[in-house]
N, C-alpha and C positions, 0 to 999 in steps of 0.2 A: 258289423261285422268287421272285423279287424283286416285292414290292408296288411297283406304278407311282406309286401316291397316297402312298407315304411321303415324309416330307419328307426329303432329301438331306443330307449334312453340310453342303455349301457354301451351301444355303439358310438354314442357322441364323445365318450372319454377315452382318451389315449390310452389311459392305463387300465388293466383288466381290474373287473372286481370278484375278488376271491369269496365273497360272500354277498350276492345281490338281497337276500331274504334280510338281512340285517341292515343293509344299507336303506332298504324300502321302509323298515320299521322306524328307523331314524326320520325320515321324511314324512312319514305319517305322522309321526310326533310333533314334528314343526307343524303340518298343515292341523293338528288338532290345536295346537297353543294358538295359531295365527284366527281359526273358527271361534274358539272360546275367549281368548283374552283380548284378541287384537293384534294387529300388525307391530304396534309400538311395543309390545310385552314380548313378541315372538322375537323383534331385532335386539330387545334387552338380553334376553337370555342366548341369543349368538354371541353378541358382542362379550357376556361373562363368559362364555364356555372357549371363546378363542382367546381372553386375557389367559384362562386357567392354562390353555395350551401352551400358549408362549410361556407364562410363567415354570411350567415343568420342563422346558426344554424341547418339546415336541417341534419338528420342523415344519411349520405352517408359515406362508406369507403375514406380515405383520398386519395389525389393526391400525390403518392409518388415521383414522380420526376417532377420537372419543367425545362422549358427552362434552357440552359447553358447561362444566365443571370443573372444581379444583382436583388435580392430579392426586392431592394428599388429603386424606379426608381430615376434618377437624379432629375426632377422637385419636388419630395419628400422629397428631403434631408434635413432636419432641418441646418440651420446656426451653425455654429462650434462658441460657446462664447470664450472669450479669444485673445491673439494675435496670428495669425497663423504664424507668419514670426519669431515672438521670438521662438516659437515652433518647427519652422523649425530649426534655429540655434543649439538650445538646442540638438535637433535628430542628427544633423551634429556632433556636438563634441561628444555626445555618439557613434556613429557609428567610429568616427577617435580612441577614446580611447580604444575602444574595440578591434580593429585589430589592433592597436600599443601595447597592452597589450599582446596580443598572439603571435604577431612577435617578440617581445624583449623577449619574454619567450621562444622562438625558438632554442634559443644557447643553453639552458640547455638542450634540448631533452624532455622537459616536454609535449610538445603537448597544444592543446586548439584547438577550434572551432571558424571560424571567419563567416562563411558563414549563419549560422541559425541564429543570431540575425541580421546581414545585412538584411535578407529577412523578420525580424517580428519586424524591428524596431519601426514603426509607431504603431503597434499593442499594443505594450507597452506604447509607449511614450501619445499615446491619452489617455489610461488608467489612466495614472499616472497624467497627467494635467486635466482630468476632471471626473474620473469615481472612481477611486480605494481609498477607504477610508481606513484610518490608523486608530492606535490603539485610538486614542483620539475623535475619532466620535462615533454616538450611537451605541449602543450594544458591539460589540468588534472590530470593523472594520470590513473591508472585509479580506477573506481569499484567499491568490493570489498562485497558484500551476505555478512555474515558469517552463518555459520548460527546461530541464537540460544543453542541449548546448548552452542555450542562455545566461547563466551567465555572459560572458564577457561585454554583453551590460548592465547589473544589476548594474555590479561592476565599469563600465563607470560611470553612471549615479550618484551612491552614491560618486565617487569621485567628481563630478560636484557640488553636493551640500554639500560637505564637510563632510562625514561619512568616507570615506578613502581619504590616500593622496598617493604620488608616491610611497613611500617606499612599499604601501600594493599591488598595483598593479604591481612592480617588482618583487615581491613574490607570484604571482598567480601560483597554482600550487606546490609552493614550502614553504610548510607549516613548517617544523620541525624546524627551526631556529626563529619561532615567528613571529607573524605579517603577516603571509601567508594567503593566500586566498586559501580557497579548489576549485576543481577542478569545482564542480557542486554544487547546493542545498545542503550542509551539515549541519542540524541545530546543531548537535554536535560539529562539526567544527567551526562553525561561529555562535553562538547561539542568539547573539544580531540582526543580520540580516535576516536568513533564517527561517521560521516555517518549510516547507515542503520539505523533500527529493523526488525528482522526475526523479531521470535521469536512474532507473529502469524502464525502460519504460513498459507502460500499469498499473502501480500503480499509478500513478497519478490521471489519470481519474477516476478509480475506487474509491480512496482514495478521492476525491474531491466530487463525490455523495454521502459517507457515511458521511463527512464532513458537506454536507449541509443538510442531513437527521439529522445528530446530533442535528444540530442548531436548529432544528424544534423542537426536542424532548427535550432539554434544555427547550425553550420557553414552550412548552406544559405541559412541568411537572413543570413550574413554578420556576425552580433553577436560569435561568436568562433570560431576556428576549433580543433576539438575532436577535428579526424578522428584524432589518435594517443591518445587515450583509449579504453581498452576496461573494459567493464563485466563483472565476473564475478561469477555469483551462487553461493553454497554452499549446497546444499540437501539435505534427508533423502530417501529412497526413498517414505517415509512421508508427507512432506508434499505430496507429488504427489498424494494423494487430495483435497487440496483443491482446490474447483473455481476458485479464481481459480490456483491453479499452473500452469492449463494453458489457461486463457481466453483469451493473447493469442499462443499459440504462431501462429497462421497470419499475426499481422499481423508478428511479427518475420521469418518467412519470406518473407511477400510483399514486406515492404519491404527486405529483403536485409541485414538487420542482422548484418553479419559484424565489427562490435566489437562483440559479446555472446558470453559463452561461459557455458553452466550447468555446473556442478560439482556431479552428484547422488551424494551417499556411498551408495552401495547396500550397507549391512550387512545387509539382507535384514529387520531389525527396527524395529517401531515401539515406542511406549510400551509396550504390553501386551504384544506378541507379535509373530510372523511379520507381514510386510509382506501377503504374498499366501502363504499356508501350503499352498495345494493348487495354487497356479501357480507362475510366474516371472515377477516384478516387471521384473527386468533386458530381459526380451523384450517384456514388455508397453510399456514405457517406449520402447525402440525403435521398435516400430512405431508408437508414438502420434508423437512427434518426426518420425520419417522421414515419415510419411505428413502430416505438417505441413509438412513441407520442409526440416527440419533436417538439419546435418550431423552425423552420430551416430560416436561414437569409445567402443568399449567397452574400457575396461582391467580384466580380470576376473579373471586367474591371475597369480601370481608367477613366478619362472624355475625354481622347483622343478618346476614341471608342464611346462617342457620337455622334457625326459626322454619323459614320459608322451606326449605329443603324438607324439614321435617313433617311439615305439613304435606307435601307433595307424594300423596300415596299411590297417586294414579298415574306419574310420571308426565302430567300435563305442563308443570314448571319447566322441566328439565326440556320438553319438544319446543315451548313458547321461546325459550332462552335460543335455543338452536335455531330457531327458524327467523328470530328479528334480526334486522340487518344492521350493520355497525352504524350507521347514519343515524337509525330510529333509536337507538341506545342512547347517541351523543343527545339527540333531543330529548328522552327523558331525564337526563343529568341536567337540563335548565329548564323542565316542567313543572308545573303544581301537581299536588297530588290525583284532583281528580282526573286530570287529564292521563295520568299512568294507569287510573284504574281502570278509565273506558278501553283505551287503549292496548296496553300489555294485557290485562287480566280478564278484559270484556270479551277478548276472542275465545276464551273457551269455558262453557258451563264450569265445569273443575276449577278454574282459577278465580272464576267470580264468586264461587264461595269461598275459595280462600282468601279473596281481598275484603269478604265481610269481617275477617277476623283479626285484621291490621289496622292500626290506627294511619291517618294520615303522615304523624311522623315516624313511624315503622317504615311505611314505603318511601319517604322522601330519603330516610336515613339510609336504604338500602340503595335506592335509586342515582342518589346525589354522591353520595360520600363512600359507602362501602366497596371497596374494592381490594383484592389481595395483595397488591403492590403497595399499599396506603398501612399494611399493618406487619409491623414487625416479626411477629408469632410466624406468619404465614411466610415470609420472607425468607425467615432462618429456617424453617421446615425444608423449602425448596433448595437453598444453599446448602443446607446440610445433605440431603439427598443427593444433589449434585456432584459434590467434593468426594461422598462415599460410593458414588456409582462407579463400577467398572467395567472395561471392557469396551466403552463407546462414549465420545464427548456427549453433553449433557447442554439442551438449551431449554431455558427458562422462559416461559410466556408468562409476563406479568402484567397484568391488565391495571390501567391507573387511570385517573381522571388528570387531562393536562390543565394546567393551571390551578390546582388542588390546594387550598388554604388561601388563594390570593382573591378570595370575593366572588359575587355572582356577575361581575363584571368579565373576568376571565375564565372561569372555568369551562371547559368545555366547548369555548366559543371558537368559529371558526378563523377568527382574525387573531387569536389571541399570540401567534407566533411573531408577529409585526408587534404588538402592544410592549412598548417598552418603559414603562412607567405607572407607579399607582399613584393616586393622589391622596393627599395626608389623611382625609377620612377612612379611604380605602386600607391606609395602613393603621390607622387606629381601630380598625374593624379586625385586620389582622391579627394586632397586639393581643385583644381581649379573645380572638379565638386561641391563640397560641399560649396564651396566659404568661407574656412576657412582662416584666417589671419594667415598664419604659413610661416615664409620665410625660402627660401632654406638654408640660412645659420644658422638654426636650427637643422637642419640634420648634426648632429657632428660623424665623422668618420663612417658615413653610419648609423649611430641609429636613427630610427624616434624618435621623441619627443612625449611626451605626449602633449595636448592642453588643457590650460584651461583660458577663459576670465579672470578671475580673482574673489576673492571672493565677492568684491563689486558689480561687473557687473551686467549690467540690467538682461542677461541671468539667473545668476544664484539668483536674488533675485526675478526674475520672478518663477523661479522652485520653492522656497521657500515659497512663497506666495502662490503658487496655493496647494502647501502639506500642508501647513497650514490651508488652508479654507476646504482642505477633512480630517483635524484630524490627521494631522503628517506624517512622513516618510514611506514610503512603498517601498519595504517589510522590515517587521521588527517584531522581536519575542518577546516579553515582558514577565516576569515573574512577576506577581504583586506581592508586599509583601503584604501576606496573612499570618494570624495567622494559627499554624499548627493544623490539627485537633483534636479535644480531642478524647483521648484512649477509646474505646468501654469500656462497664463495665467488670470488671473483671470476673464476673459469666459467660459468654459466653464462655470464654476459661477455667475455672476451672471445669466447669462440666464433661469435656473430662476426667482430672487427674484420677478419681477413675475407669474407666475402664466401661467396659460394663456387668460386672458380666458374667452370663451364656448365654447373649444374644451373638448371633453372628452379626457381623455387618462388612460390606464394608468399607474399607476406601473412598470410593466413597460416600457411604451415610453419614458417618461421617462427610465428607466437608459439603455436601448439609445442614445437621443437624447444622453445624455452621455456613452457611451463614443464615439459618431461623433467628437465634438468633440475628446474627450482623444486618440484616435488619430493626429488630425492635427497635435497639440502636434511641434514641431521638436525640441525637445530630448528628449522621454521617448516620444513617440508610438510611435515603433520598440519599445519595450521591452513593450507591452502582449501580454498573449497572450492572444487569445478562445478560450474552450474551448467546447463545446457537443457535447452528443450528438444529433446527427441530428433536433435540434428547433429551427433556427436561424428557421425561417418561421414556426413557432408563436408565437416570442417578437418577430418583426418585424424579424430580423436580417439577412434575405436583401439587404438596400442594401449591406451591407459585403463580400458576395461578390466583386462586380466591383472594387473598391478596394482592399480586402487582398489578395483571394485566401485560398483554402482550402490550405492546407500538402500537397504531395505530392513526396515525392522524385523520382518520375517526370515532373514536370510536368502538363500536359494533351497526351495523346496521341490526342483524340479531338474533335471538333467538336460542342459541348453542343447539347441540343436546344432549348435557349432562347438561342442567342446572338444573335439579333436582337434580345432585348429587352434592356432598360437594366439590368436587374437579375440579369443572366445568371450561371450558375453557372461560375465561373471558378477551374481548380485549377492553381497554380503550384509550382514547385520552393522557390520563396523566399515562398511564402504564409504569411501571419499566423495564420490562423485554424487552430483544431486542431478539426475536425467528424469526431468519432470514431465516428461510426454508433450504434446502440441499444447504449450499452455505459456505464451511469453508473460501473463500477468503473474502466474503462480512462481515462474522462474525469476522476477523480478521480487516477490514476496520473499522467496529464499533468499534472493541478493542483499535485500534490507535486513533479515533478520540476521544474517550474517556478518554484515558488513557494520552493524552496530553490537557485536557482541562484546565488543571490547569495553563497552560501558553497562549492557544488560548483567552479562556474566562476569567482567574484569577479566575475559580471556579474548585475546587479539586473535580473529581468524580474517583470513587474507580469500575473501571471493573473488573470484571473477567469473562471470555471465557472457558466454558467446553463442550470440544469434544473428541471426539474416538482418543484416543492419537496416533493412526496410523494416523489420516488423519488432523493432525495438522502440525507439524513440517516437514513432508513428503511431503506434499501438498504446504503449505504455507510460508516456512522457509524464503524466500526473503521477505516476509510482515514482517516477525519478524525481519529480519535484519533492515528494514524500520522501523518497531519500536523503535529500540535501537538507530538508528539514529537520529529520531525525540524525542527522550528523553522521551519516554512515561514510566509510571508507571500503574501496576497494575499486577493481578493474573491469567496465564494462567494454565489452569487445563487439564492434559491430564487423561482421563477417563479411563475406561476399559482397564488398561495399561497393558504392558507385554507381552513377546512372547508365555507364557502357560496358561495364565490367564483367556483370556477370551473364555471360553471353546466351541469349538463346530465350531467357525468362520472361522478358518484357514488363509491362507498365505497372502490375501490382508486385513486382518482385524488384524494380530497378530503382535505387536510392540515390536520390539529387539532392535531399535535403536533411538529413539526419544531423549535420553538425549545424545548419542553421538554428533547428530547435533546440541541439543541444547548447549551443551558445547563449540560448535565454535563461541558463540554468547558472545561477552564480556559484554554486559549488561543483561545477561539473569543469574539468580542464580536458578539453578537447583536443586530441592531435589526429591528424592524417598522416601518419609515417610513410614515408617511401621504400624504405630500405629495412634489411633483418638489423643491421644494426643500431638503427634509430629506434627501432621499436625496443631492445635491449636497453637501451641507453635511459629512455622513458620509463620502461619498468622499475629501471634499477632506481631513479630518480624517486618514482612513486612509492617505492618500499621505503626507502627513505625518509621521505615527507611523513606520509602516512603511519608509519608504524616503527621507524628508528628516530632520530636524533632531526627535527623539523629546524629550521634555520630561524633566527631572529625574523620576526613579521610574518613568517608562513603559516599560513592557520592548517593544522594536518586533518580538520574535518572537511576533506575534500572526497572527491572521487575523480576517476580516469574513464575519458571513452576513447579508445582508439578504433579506428576503422583499419579494416585489412582485408585484402583481394585475394580473388581466388585465380590470379592470372598469374600462371609459372614465367618469371623473367630472371634473369642472371641478377646476382645480388652483387653488388660491389663491395671491394673494400672500403673501410672506413677511413675517408681523406686525415691525411696527418696536419698537424697545426693545432694553434692556440685557438680556444674559443671555439671549436667544434662542438663541445658537449655542451656549453652554454647556450649555441646558438639552437641545437635540438632541443633543450628544453624551454627556451625562451620563445622559439617558433621560427627561427629563420637564420640559416646560413649559406654561404656560399659553397655549392658543392663543386663547380668548377669554373674557370673561366674558357677562354677560347683558345687561349694558348695553352691551358694546360690539359685541354681536352684533347691538343693534337691537330687540331683542323689548322688547314692554312688561309691565313688572310692577310691583306697589306697591312701595313704598320699605321695607316692613317684611315683604316677603313672605320665606317660607320659600325657605331656598338647599339647592342640593346641587352636588358636585362631580363632573362626568361625566369619568372618565379613558378613552379609547379609544385601541388602537393599530391602526396600518394603516388599512385600509377602514375597519375599526368606527368610527373617530371622524366618518364621514360619517352613521353611525345615529344617533350621538350628538349631531350637531349637528341632526339633525331631531328628535330625543327634547327639546332644549332649547327647540327651538320649540313644540311642541306642549306641555309642561310648562308654559310662559309663556301661550301665549295659550289654553288648554284646564283649566290648573289652577292657575294663579297661582302658579306655584314659578318662581323665577329659578336657572338651572343656568349653571355655569361649566363651559367644555369645556377640557379639558387634553389635549396628545397626549403620550401613551407611547412614546417611540420605542425605549426598550428596558426590560423589564422585568427582563432580566437583569444588564444594568450596575448598576441602582439595587439591584438586591439584593446584587450583591459588592461595591459600595459599602458598603452598611448591613454587611455580612458584616467588611469591613476595619475600620470605625468600632467594632463590638463586640471586635473582636481588641484595636484601641488601647485602648479604655477597660481591658481585662484588664490591660496594659502600663501602666496608671495614666494614659493620657493621653486628654482629653476631646477627644470627635470626635463631630457630630452627623451622621447620616447625609444626604445631600444628599436624599433623598425628604422626610424630614422638615421639612427647610429649606425646599424647594419649597413644601410644603403648609402652611406655618407661617402661621396665621392665617386660613386659609380656611374660610368658615363652611359649617356643615351636615356630613352625610355623604359620605361616598366612596362612588361606585358606578364601578367598573370593568369594561370591557367588551372583549372582543377576537374576532377570528375563529378561535381557537383553544381548548383545553380550559380550565377554568375555572383548572387548576394553573397557567398562564402567568401572568396577572395576579395569581394570589393569592401570586406569590413576594415581594411586597413586603408583604403583610398585617400581620406583626407589628410593623413598624417607621412605620405609619401610624397616627398619634394620633386622627383621629376615626373613627367607626363607618365600617366597612369591611365590604362586600360585593360580588361580581364576579356577572359574568354570562359564560358560554363556551359552546362548542359540544362537549359531551361526548358520547362515544359514537362510533359509525361514521357515515360519510358518507350522503349518499343521494342519488340522481339526481333533479333538479326545476330549476325554476327558481330564482333567488336569494332572489325574495322569499318563496317556500315553504319554501326551505331554512333562511333565517332564523327564521321563523315557526315551523317545527318545531324548533329547539333554543331558541327564545327569548332571540335576540339581536336582533331587529328594535329598530325605532326605537319601536314601540309596547311592546314587553316591556322596555325600558330604562323608558319612562313608568312602568309598575307597579312594576317592582321598585323606580324611586325614590321615588314615593309611598307604598310599603310599608318603605322605611325610615323616611321622613318621620314617617308615622304612628305607628311605633314610637315615636318620640319624641314624639309628641304634637304635632308640629307640623303636621299638617291631619288633618282628620278621617278615623277608620277607614273609613268609608264609601266614601271616595273611591277606595280602593284597590278595593272591589269594582265600583265603578260603572266605574271605568276598564278592568277586565277584562271586564264586559259591552261598553260601548262599543265597543274594538277586537277583540271575538270573540276573546278569549283563553280 
């Protein structure tokens, strides 16, 4: 008897069923198929039905995982244009020379990777011959993110086409003598070849997504039409475990970046073993990318498998392929046919019958060698499908064998990533497999020779003709000769020289005001790229929303809630601001794309990325290093800076160390300006150096890091006198003396030099007054705009001295003749001001905010760390007492007086 209170099936559905009888018929049909043909047949029909629905545009949840077979059936593969035999010979030469290069270098102990390129050779060669557009093609050509460990194969191809010679190859990973080749794609080390550094795993895929997006940004803003450019990112399946690798997949799909293709080399191995030993990485990645909205193309099996799939009338083979874990697939690649017959085919009666029809050679051909990523026809089909797909980015999951063609000692072995050389016998076996005309006599004294068919050989002519047809060599980096950008009007910078009068202005706001003026400049204003991670209002930038617009490829399809306000939230297809949401990593990827546009696209753009200083270098220092390697230019701005200045936020927000991290980056020019006019002077000089006329000996391929604060304080007028601008840029100048500050001290009063950076100079100025009024000590106050630039100058002076050149460090020149000891203070750990200690001739000491931050008022936090004005006074008196210039009791009296 039916329970009248039981919940009926229709009640489990939020949506009303307008025809329950029809629904029941469909469900009954499914039940019937399941009973008659089994659950596998039912699942097959359901998948095909969902695929048909998706193909006709019916709005259904996407099928996230398909069978473990190729997405493009053999019958649907297009013919490959060109000469397949010629391309096979070219690929063979590249395989040989890549392995020879690393093996020959092994005698120096410099390392190298062989197995990665061996598995991916056809993934690259098919692209170079048919798809990758060079710099002379429409737009800016294609952008290629080469997998770092595959670099020997790229060098081998450049050797074949004449861009490198044997001397270069013999200096792989040995750069110090000149003409060497860097280990991985490093634009700073080989700037005519490499565009994008990729070997810090995870940064390549993230950067590729934002590069594709920046290409759309340039086109939509009318800067340059690069709609014909395509971004290709070559990745490893193990690399996809890095969180950055998949951090922006949704962005790429949301903005329909069909100018982007990921090619993931699924050789099922990472550095130590299988990527997914007990699971299937291809299926996992397919579901992840499909779920994010990407088009997925699986290229798994080579043509040898066609016969097996035709014999699979029951679906048993497809089911078995789906269930076998990756580590077992790897084992099959190394075992004999009998083992495969028993372990793979023997698990299912239908498969056992199929195996009876297969020879041992056929089984070994399928399981040892035949992978989709090793067959140019299948790779070509996948690439063609990718570039023709519209409305979404594409990921190609190409299955390969790691160490393919390198012999049984390499292929699919767990240790092959660490194996750096082949023996002579292994090379001879490889030669015979590849069919290369290299005689045994060419192996002189056991050294493997490089192979080259000749500069005028059919192979080289073919290679060069294909590249010419596609727009020139690739990969290639080219800095187009463009005129320096004109300097913005002087008015924008000079307006800060008079100070703020009685108005309190934080240096964060001063920087934003400067940018507001600069983006209005008729010549260069459109080239500014403001980047912010969802904190524009925190930094007072909301006034830029309606005037510049926030970039969105869809424009604004809604009426903003604040449309009736002056500073409403405005999105636009040609918007200038990149407001990335809460992602510092994504914002940095934006910055890298914009900062290298001068080379990638021949269009100089001026990015500034403003962020909570604590969440910049600490979170994304690896990307800052990538930025330096890629020769990026622009302004990073660490706002709400300092360990004690961001009142109330506490430990995880209080930045006391970003200048320390920044100082480790050779391309970063780090400044901690105290006043608005200093910011204007630094930005002006940065624009000149990076985008205008760099002085002789100056490297324009640098970027600036400025720390700015959210503490509203009076902004003084710029001091008059010679050398102020030079001091601001070089890192130190005297802001005032006790006499010019108007404090009253005796003519023979003890004197001390107070060096302060950023907001700390205000504490030094207060200490200057206290020292004079309460202790009779004269203090001169210096603004240290850049501790790290002072240190770099001093290091260069030391290096010059070793060469026999006499050079006095600037910090010593600036402080020459200054009376008394030096006390340096900043809102950062003492390590920041201590960078210059060894080059200061006077007695030197420092104060800083070491340790973790804490939540409190600014005054309490500064007292806690001992950096407030009163603490400066006590520390200064202690220095003077040690020199016998004030009484020792003065230190104790001051400590008690100020409650320290």
